[in-house]
C-alpha positions in Angstrom: 46.7 187.3 81.6 49.8 185.6 82.3 51.7 184.7 78.9 52.0 181.2 78.0 48.9 180.0 79.8 46.6 182.7 78.5 44.7 182.4 81.8 43.8 184.9 84.5 45.9 184.2 87.6 43.7 184.7 90.7 44.2 185.1 94.2 41.5 184.5 96.9 41.8 186.3 100.3 39.9 184.4 102.9 39.6 181.0 101.1 38.6 179.3 104.0 35.2 181.0 104.6 32.1 180.0 102.9 32.2 182.7 100.1 35.8 181.9 99.5 35.1 178.1 99.2 32.2 179.0 96.9 34.5 181.0 94.7 36.9 177.9 94.5 34.0 175.7 93.5 32.7 178.1 90.8 36.1 179.0 89.4 37.8 175.3 89.4 35.9 174.6 86.2 36.4 178.1 84.6 38.3 177.8 81.4 40.0 181.2 81.7 41.2 181.1 85.4 44.0 179.9 87.3 44.0 179.8 91.1 47.4 180.8 92.4 47.0 182.0 95.8 44.6 181.0 98.7 44.9 182.7 102.0 43.4 181.6 105.3 44.0 182.6 109.0 43.2 179.8 111.6 43.5 177.1 108.8 46.7 178.6 107.1 49.3 175.8 106.1 46.6 173.2 105.5 45.3 172.0 101.9 41.7 173.5 101.3 40.5 169.9 100.8 41.1 169.3 104.5 39.0 172.2 105.4 36.3 171.6 102.7 36.3 167.8 101.8 34.1 168.6 98.8 36.9 170.4 97.3 39.6 167.7 98.0 39.8 166.3 94.4 41.1 169.7 93.0 44.6 170.4 92.4 45.0 173.7 94.2 47.8 175.5 96.3 47.8 175.3 100.0 46.4 177.8 102.2 48.7 180.4 103.3 48.5 183.2 105.9 48.3 186.5 104.2 51.3 187.7 105.9 53.3 184.8 104.5 52.5 185.2 101.0 55.6 186.1 98.8 53.7 188.3 96.6 56.9 189.7 94.9 57.5 186.3 93.3 53.9 185.7 92.1 52.1 187.0 89.0 48.6 187.7 90.1 46.1 189.6 87.8 43.1 189.6 90.0 42.3 189.4 93.8 39.1 188.3 95.3 38.9 189.6 98.8 36.5 187.9 101.1 37.9 189.0 104.3 35.6 190.3 107.3 34.1 193.9 107.2 36.4 196.5 108.6 39.7 194.5 107.8 39.3 194.6 104.0 39.8 198.4 103.5 43.5 198.3 104.9 44.4 195.3 102.9 42.9 196.7 99.6 44.5 200.1 100.3 48.0 198.7 100.5 47.4 196.2 97.7 46.5 199.1 95.3 49.4 201.3 96.7 51.7 198.4 96.0 50.3 198.3 92.5 50.9 202.1 91.6 47.9 203.8 93.7 49.1 206.8 95.7 47.9 206.0 99.2 47.8 208.0 102.4 50.9 208.1 104.6 49.1 206.7 107.7 48.3 203.5 105.9 51.7 203.1 104.1 53.2 203.4 107.7 50.7 200.9 109.1 51.3 197.4 110.5 50.5 195.8 106.9 53.3 197.8 105.1 55.1 195.6 102.4 52.8 192.5 103.0 51.5 192.9 99.4 54.4 194.4 97.6 55.3 193.2 94.1 52.0 192.6 92.5 51.6 193.4 88.9 50.6 197.0 88.2 47.2 196.0 86.6 45.9 194.0 89.4 42.2 194.3 89.8 40.2 193.9 93.1 36.7 192.3 93.5 35.6 192.8 97.1 32.9 190.7 98.6 32.8 192.6 102.1 30.9 195.9 102.8 33.7 198.0 103.1 33.4 199.9 99.5 29.7 199.3 98.8 28.6 202.8 100.5 29.6 205.7 98.5 29.5 208.1 101.4 32.2 207.2 103.7 30.4 209.2 106.5 27.4 206.8 106.1 29.9 204.0 106.4 31.1 205.4 109.6 27.5 205.8 111.1 26.5 202.2 110.3 29.8 200.3 110.8 31.1 202.0 114.0 34.5 203.3 112.6 36.1 205.6 110.1 36.6 204.4 106.7 40.3 203.5 106.7 40.7 203.9 102.7 38.3 207.0 102.0 40.6 208.0 99.2 39.6 204.8 97.2 36.0 204.9 97.7 35.4 207.2 94.6 36.8 204.8 92.2 34.7 201.7 93.6 32.2 200.5 91.2 29.0 199.0 92.8 29.0 195.7 91.2 25.2 194.9 90.8 26.1 193.4 87.5 23.0 193.9 85.4 23.1 197.6 86.1 27.0 198.2 86.1 28.4 196.5 83.1 29.9 199.8 81.4 31.6 200.8 84.6 33.0 197.3 85.5 34.9 197.2 82.4 37.3 199.8 83.2 37.5 199.4 87.1 40.1 198.0 89.2 38.1 198.2 92.3 34.6 196.4 92.3 32.5 196.4 95.5 30.0 193.4 95.1 26.6 193.9 96.6 25.3 192.2 99.8 23.0 189.3 99.5 19.9 191.1 100.8 20.5 194.2 98.6 20.9 191.8 95.5 17.6 190.3 96.1 15.9 193.5 96.8 17.4 195.8 94.2 16.8 193.4 91.2 13.0 193.8 91.4 13.0 197.3 92.6 15.4 199.3 90.4 13.6 198.9 87.2 10.2 199.6 88.6 11.5 202.9 90.3 13.4 203.8 87.2 10.2 203.6 85.1 7.9 205.2 87.7 5.4 202.5 88.1 6.0 202.3 91.8 6.3 205.0 94.1 9.5 205.5 96.4 7.4 205.9 99.6 5.9 203.1 101.7 8.5 200.3 100.4 8.8 197.5 102.8 11.1 194.7 102.5 10.6 191.5 104.6 13.5 189.2 103.9 14.7 185.8 105.1 18.2 184.3 104.9 19.9 181.0 105.5 22.4 180.7 108.3 25.5 180.7 105.9 24.7 184.4 105.5 26.3 185.0 108.9 29.6 183.3 107.8 31.7 180.5 109.0 33.3 181.9 112.3 32.0 180.2 115.6 29.2 182.3 117.1 26.8 181.0 119.9 23.7 182.2 118.2 24.7 180.1 115.1 24.7 176.8 117.0 22.2 174.0 115.6 20.0 174.2 118.7 19.8 178.0 118.7 18.8 178.0 115.0 16.8 175.0 114.3 13.0 174.7 114.5 12.5 178.3 114.6 12.7 181.7 112.8 13.5 185.0 114.2 14.1 188.5 112.9 17.3 190.4 113.7 18.7 193.9 113.1 15.4 195.3 113.5 15.2 199.0 112.2 19.0 198.9 112.0 20.5 196.3 109.7 23.5 197.5 107.8 22.2 196.6 104.5 19.6 199.1 104.9 21.6 202.1 103.8 22.9 200.1 101.0 19.6 199.3 99.5 18.4 202.9 100.2 21.6 204.2 98.3 20.8 202.3 95.2 17.0 202.8 95.2 17.6 206.7 95.7 20.0 206.5 92.8 17.2 205.0 90.7 14.6 207.3 92.0 16.5 210.6 91.6 15.8 211.4 95.2 16.4 210.3 98.8 14.4 207.3 99.7 13.9 205.8 103.0 12.4 202.4 103.2 11.6 199.6 105.9 14.0 196.6 105.8 13.8 193.6 108.3 15.8 190.6 107.8 15.0 187.1 109.4 17.1 184.1 110.1 15.5 180.8 108.9 17.0 177.2 109.6 18.3 176.4 106.2 21.9 176.6 104.8 21.4 178.6 101.7 19.1 181.1 100.1 17.5 184.7 100.4 13.8 185.1 100.0 12.6 189.0 99.9 9.1 189.7 100.1 8.5 193.5 99.0 5.5 195.5 99.5 5.2 198.6 97.2 2.7 201.4 96.2 1.9 201.4 92.5 1.5 204.8 90.8 -1.7 205.7 89.3 -3.0 203.8 86.4 -0.7 200.8 87.0 -1.5 197.4 88.3 0.6 194.1 89.0 0.4 193.0 85.2 2.1 196.4 84.3 4.9 195.7 87.0 5.3 192.2 85.6 5.7 193.5 81.8 8.3 196.2 83.0 10.5 193.7 84.6 9.9 191.2 82.0 11.2 193.7 79.5 14.3 194.6 81.5 15.4 191.2 82.0 14.3 189.3 79.0 18.0 189.1 77.7 19.7 188.7 81.0 21.1 185.1 81.7 20.5 185.0 85.3 17.3 186.9 86.0 14.0 185.5 85.3 10.5 186.9 85.9 8.2 184.0 86.5 4.6 183.6 85.1 1.7 185.0 86.9 0.7 183.0 89.9 4.0 181.2 90.1 5.6 181.9 93.7 9.5 181.9 93.6 11.1 179.8 96.3 14.8 179.4 97.6 14.7 175.8 96.5 14.3 176.8 92.9 17.6 178.7 92.9 19.8 176.8 95.3 23.2 176.4 94.1 22.9 178.6 91.1 23.5 182.3 90.0 19.7 182.7 89.2 17.3 185.3 90.6 13.7 184.4 90.3 11.2 187.5 90.5 7.4 187.2 91.0 4.7 189.9 90.9 1.3 189.7 92.8 -1.5 192.0 93.3 -2.1 192.8 97.1 -5.8 192.7 98.4 -4.9 196.5 99.4 -5.9 198.7 96.4 -2.9 200.2 94.8 -0.3 198.0 96.3 1.7 195.0 94.9 3.9 192.4 96.3 7.2 191.4 94.8 8.9 188.2 95.6 12.5 187.7 94.8 14.6 184.5 95.4 18.4 184.0 95.3 21.1 181.8 96.7 22.9 184.1 99.0 26.4 182.3 98.4 26.0 182.5 94.7 23.9 185.4 93.2 24.1 186.9 96.6 27.9 186.6 96.9 30.4 184.6 95.1 28.5 183.9 91.9 27.9 187.7 91.2 31.7 188.3 91.9 32.5 185.8 89.1 29.9 187.2 87.0 31.5 190.7 87.6 35.0 189.3 86.9 33.5 187.9 83.5 32.4 191.3 82.4 35.3 193.2 83.5 37.8 190.9 81.6 35.5 190.5 78.5 34.8 186.7 79.2 31.5 184.9 78.4 29.3 186.3 81.0 28.0 182.9 82.0 31.4 181.2 82.3 31.9 179.3 85.4 28.2 179.8 86.3 26.4 177.5 84.1 25.1 175.3 87.0 21.5 174.7 87.1 19.6 174.8 90.6 19.9 171.7 92.8 16.5 170.1 93.6 15.4 169.0 95.9 
C-alpha cells in the first residue's frame, strides 16, 4: 500500500464497461482503496460521470486511453483488468514483465512495448476476462480460436472462485475471476461432487442470463426490439463457459467430466439463474444434498442454501454479491434439481473480483460488498 494514505492504489483497465463501472460502484466506499487510474477506449478523455451519470457524484480521475497513461509516475498496487477476451493476455504479459516477470521476446518486441513501464514491483492483477481461466492453453486455443498469447503466465494464474481458492489467493499476483455462468454452476456442484453424493455423469445445466452479460459494446442482437418479449438459447453445444465448468467439476471429481450446458438470454438487465439436473448416488436424497451444501457454506458470508421448498430467483440477489442455492427432488427417481441465483455483474463478475482482492490483501472479506439485494 502507498505510504501516507495506507490505502491500496487501484487501476481499472476498461472502466467504461459494465463490469468496470460496477467495480467503481463497489470500490467507491471501500475504506482500504483509492482509485488512481481509470482507462477506456472510445470514452477516453471524459469524466466517468459523463459516461455513467449514476457515478457522477464521486471524486474520480478522468478516463484515459491505456496508451496515454504515464505509468512511470503513478504508484499502483493492484490492476483490475476488464478488457475484452483475447486482448487481455498481451496487456497483462507486458504489465507483469514491467514489474519484474521474465516475458517471451515476441511480446516484449510487440506493439505494446513500454506502455505499462514503471509500475511497482509487487503489483497484482485481477483479470475479469476469460484469458487465464483455462489451465490448459491448448483448450483455450480450441475454444477461443487463437493461440494463448501469454502461455508462460498461465501456470501461475489462480482460478478465483473465492470460496474454494482462499489459500492460493493470498500469495498470487495473477487472479483469474470465474465467468458468471461458471460461478452460478460451480457453487452448488463442487461440494456435492467432492462429497460423492452426486455422480459426475449426466449433469445438465440450463442457465439464463440478463443482457448485461453480453457487455456494453454495440451489437444488433442486443437491441431492445431484438431482446424484449422473448427468450432464446445461444451457444448451443459450444458455449465457451462449458470447458471452464468442466475443468473445475473435473478437478473436484478427480476425473474427466463432460456435461451439458446451454445458456439462454432473457430480457432483463441483471442476473443468472442456473437450473442443474444431477444424478444422486445410491442412498442419497435431496435432503442429503441440501445438508452437504449447508455444512459447506454455513460460515460463508455470500452463499446461502435456502430452506426446503424455497425457490431462488434473480430478484432475490439483484445488486448484491450473494448466491442463493435451492435443492429439490426430481420426479424422476434418483435425480435432483439444483437452482442457483446470482447477479452476473456482482457475484458473477466485479463483486467476486473485489472479494478476491479482499482475501489477497488480508482485508475483511465483506469490505465494499455489504449491499443487500435490491427489491423489487
